[in-house]
Kinemage of the C-alpha trace (Angstrom):
@kinemage 1
@onewidth
@group {chain A} dominant
@subgroup {mainchain}
@vectorlist {calphas} color= white
{ca unk a 1} P 175.716 -6.150 123.594
{ca unk a 2} L 173.612 -5.186 120.548
{ca unk a 3} L 175.982 -2.269 119.850
{ca unk a 4} L 178.972 -4.593 119.922
{ca unk a 5} L 177.244 -7.021 117.594
{ca unk a 6} L 176.330 -4.215 115.256
{ca unk a 7} L 179.856 -2.791 115.316
{ca unk a 8} L 181.387 -6.153 114.631
{ca unk a 9} L 178.905 -6.764 111.744
{ca unk a 10} L 179.807 -3.327 110.219
{ca unk a 11} L 183.459 -3.980 110.618
{ca unk a 12} L 183.135 -7.381 108.932
{ca unk a 13} L 181.267 -5.834 105.948
{ca unk a 14} L 183.840 -3.043 105.752
{ca unk a 15} L 186.756 -5.565 105.693
{ca unk a 16} L 184.974 -7.751 103.094
{ca unk a 17} L 184.394 -4.680 100.836
{ca unk a 18} L 188.029 -3.581 101.365
{ca unk a 19} L 189.246 -7.130 100.415
{ca unk a 20} L 186.993 -7.214 97.338
{ca unk a 21} L 188.254 -3.785 96.216
{ca unk a 22} L 191.908 -4.727 96.522
{ca unk a 23} L 191.580 -8.255 95.058
{ca unk a 24} L 191.154 -7.330 91.412
{ca unk a 25} L 193.760 -4.610 91.744
{ca unk a 26} L 196.274 -7.145 93.072
{ca unk a 27} L 195.445 -9.515 90.214
{ca unk a 28} L 195.905 -6.714 87.666
{ca unk a 29} L 199.235 -5.767 89.238
{ca unk a 30} L 200.407 -9.385 89.196
{ca unk a 31} L 199.384 -9.779 85.568
{ca unk a 32} L 201.256 -6.616 84.600
{ca unk a 33} L 204.338 -7.751 86.530
{ca unk a 34} L 204.190 -11.275 84.878
{ca unk a 35} L 203.882 -9.642 81.449
{ca unk a 36} L 206.860 -7.383 82.190
{ca unk a 37} L 208.908 -10.474 83.250
{ca unk a 38} L 208.085 -12.360 80.059
{ca unk a 39} L 208.707 -9.219 77.984
{ca unk a 40} L 212.154 -8.839 79.652
{ca unk a 41} L 212.804 -12.528 78.906
{ca unk a 42} L 212.042 -12.350 75.151
{ca unk a 43} L 213.561 -8.885 74.607
{ca unk a 44} L 216.746 -9.878 76.335
{ca unk a 45} L 216.899 -12.930 74.122
{ca unk a 46} L 216.398 -10.801 70.928
{ca unk a 47} L 218.883 -8.151 71.957
{ca unk a 48} L 221.569 -10.279 73.615
{ca unk a 49} L 221.189 -8.686 77.052
{ca unk a 50} L 222.420 -11.237 79.686
{ca unk a 51} L 221.739 -9.006 82.624
{ca unk a 52} L 218.093 -8.564 81.706
{ca unk a 53} L 217.780 -12.327 80.929
{ca unk a 54} L 219.176 -13.197 84.341
{ca unk a 55} L 216.695 -10.808 86.039
{ca unk a 56} L 213.762 -12.628 84.496
{ca unk a 57} L 214.887 -16.122 85.402
{ca unk a 58} L 214.569 -18.091 88.681
{ca unk a 59} L 217.955 -19.779 89.701
{ca unk a 60} L 216.228 -23.199 89.138
{ca unk a 61} L 215.024 -22.386 85.662
{ca unk a 62} L 214.855 -25.186 83.235
{ca unk a 63} L 213.892 -24.912 79.559
{ca unk a 64} L 212.744 -27.886 77.430
{ca unk a 65} L 212.862 -27.389 73.646
{ca unk a 66} L 210.765 -29.744 71.457
{ca unk a 67} L 211.645 -29.922 67.800
{ca unk a 68} L 211.222 -32.301 64.906
{ca unk a 69} L 208.203 -34.079 63.333
{ca unk a 70} L 205.860 -36.654 64.828
{ca unk a 71} L 208.131 -39.615 64.095
{ca unk a 72} L 211.358 -37.991 65.111
{ca unk a 73} L 210.766 -35.586 68.026
{ca unk a 74} L 213.800 -34.232 69.856
{ca unk a 75} L 213.947 -32.656 73.266
{ca unk a 76} L 216.774 -30.594 74.633
{ca unk a 77} L 217.175 -28.877 77.923
{ca unk a 78} L 218.901 -25.626 79.119
{ca unk a 79} L 219.503 -24.305 82.665
{ca unk a 80} L 219.425 -20.677 83.651
{ca unk a 81} L 223.226 -20.540 83.463
{ca unk a 82} L 223.265 -22.022 79.854
{ca unk a 83} L 220.516 -19.648 78.811
{ca unk a 84} L 222.338 -16.610 80.123
{ca unk a 85} L 225.642 -17.758 78.452
{ca unk a 86} L 223.834 -18.226 75.157
{ca unk a 87} L 222.503 -14.748 75.345
{ca unk a 88} L 225.923 -13.364 76.467
{ca unk a 89} L 227.562 -15.073 73.465
{ca unk a 90} L 225.184 -13.362 71.090
{ca unk a 91} L 223.659 -16.665 69.705
{ca unk a 92} L 220.041 -15.249 69.541
{ca unk a 93} L 221.162 -12.159 67.558
{ca unk a 94} L 220.443 -14.182 64.353
{ca unk a 95} L 216.736 -13.381 64.613
{ca unk a 96} L 216.058 -10.524 62.194
{ca unk a 97} L 214.644 -7.389 63.722
{ca unk a 98} L 211.494 -7.767 61.429
{ca unk a 99} L 210.859 -11.125 63.069
{ca unk a 100} L 211.271 -10.010 66.743
{ca unk a 101} L 207.561 -10.059 67.434
{ca unk a 102} L 206.030 -11.581 70.536
{ca unk a 103} L 202.500 -12.082 71.786
{ca unk a 104} L 202.251 -12.602 75.564
{ca unk a 105} L 199.179 -14.022 77.294
{ca unk a 106} L 198.928 -14.503 80.979
{ca unk a 107} L 196.988 -17.756 81.303
{ca unk a 108} L 196.462 -18.028 85.025
{ca unk a 109} L 197.650 -16.556 88.318
{ca unk a 110} L 197.063 -18.445 91.624
{ca unk a 111} L 198.726 -16.850 94.658
{ca unk a 112} L 202.409 -16.870 93.979
{ca unk a 113} L 202.461 -19.111 90.850
{ca unk a 114} L 201.367 -18.324 87.334
{ca unk a 115} L 201.371 -19.609 83.769
{ca unk a 116} L 201.896 -17.638 80.507
{ca unk a 117} L 202.146 -18.259 76.807
{ca unk a 118} L 204.623 -16.561 74.537
{ca unk a 119} L 204.148 -16.748 70.729
{ca unk a 120} L 206.763 -15.638 68.210
{ca unk a 121} L 207.024 -16.221 64.479
{ca unk a 122} L 209.375 -19.256 65.048
{ca unk a 123} L 208.200 -20.879 68.315
{ca unk a 124} L 205.691 -21.101 71.106
{ca unk a 125} L 206.687 -21.075 74.795
{ca unk a 126} L 204.576 -22.128 77.742
{ca unk a 127} L 206.084 -20.670 80.897
{ca unk a 128} L 205.603 -21.409 84.562
{ca unk a 129} L 206.449 -18.464 86.918
{ca unk a 130} L 206.745 -18.044 90.649
{ca unk a 131} L 206.788 -14.885 92.785
{ca unk a 132} L 210.136 -15.106 94.408
{ca unk a 133} L 211.231 -12.501 96.921
{ca unk a 134} L 208.511 -10.221 95.699
{ca unk a 135} L 209.394 -10.524 92.019
{ca unk a 136} L 207.963 -12.739 89.258
{ca unk a 137} L 210.573 -15.110 87.908
{ca unk a 138} L 210.329 -17.709 85.202
{ca unk a 139} L 210.856 -21.223 86.613
{ca unk a 140} L 210.323 -23.291 83.572
{ca unk a 141} L 209.677 -23.121 79.828
{ca unk a 142} L 208.433 -25.715 77.342
{ca unk a 143} L 209.193 -24.487 73.824
{ca unk a 144} L 207.874 -25.980 70.626
{ca unk a 145} L 209.561 -24.841 67.439
{ca unk a 146} L 207.197 -23.974 64.574
{ca unk a 147} L 207.305 -25.555 61.192
{ca unk a 148} L 209.436 -28.563 62.203
């Protein structure tokens, strides 16, 4: 009986150590995958690549854009289909190459959901993501235009 208890105890310690060893690796892998999804999103916007944009978006994607000043704020919305069509039509191509800079910060990852922040010279995005069929997808964005 003592041998069974000892074996069970050792097995438990081994499994806890194995879980602790893979936990940070999984978090690191998720953060890299989230960063890659957000990078694909912004680069597809800058380069008018609708296929890459579509790959980064969840089918239920919704973007809220806030613009204007305190007394006259405006909010507009875009669905994934509208966003892909905008990219397909080349509308974002007006951003000069010198201004196609983006800083991406993964803010939090909890299981299969995450949040990230994307900062460009002209706007700031807060993104909510979900792991969908094994891939990180952008579910929603709140964008605030700078300088307005």
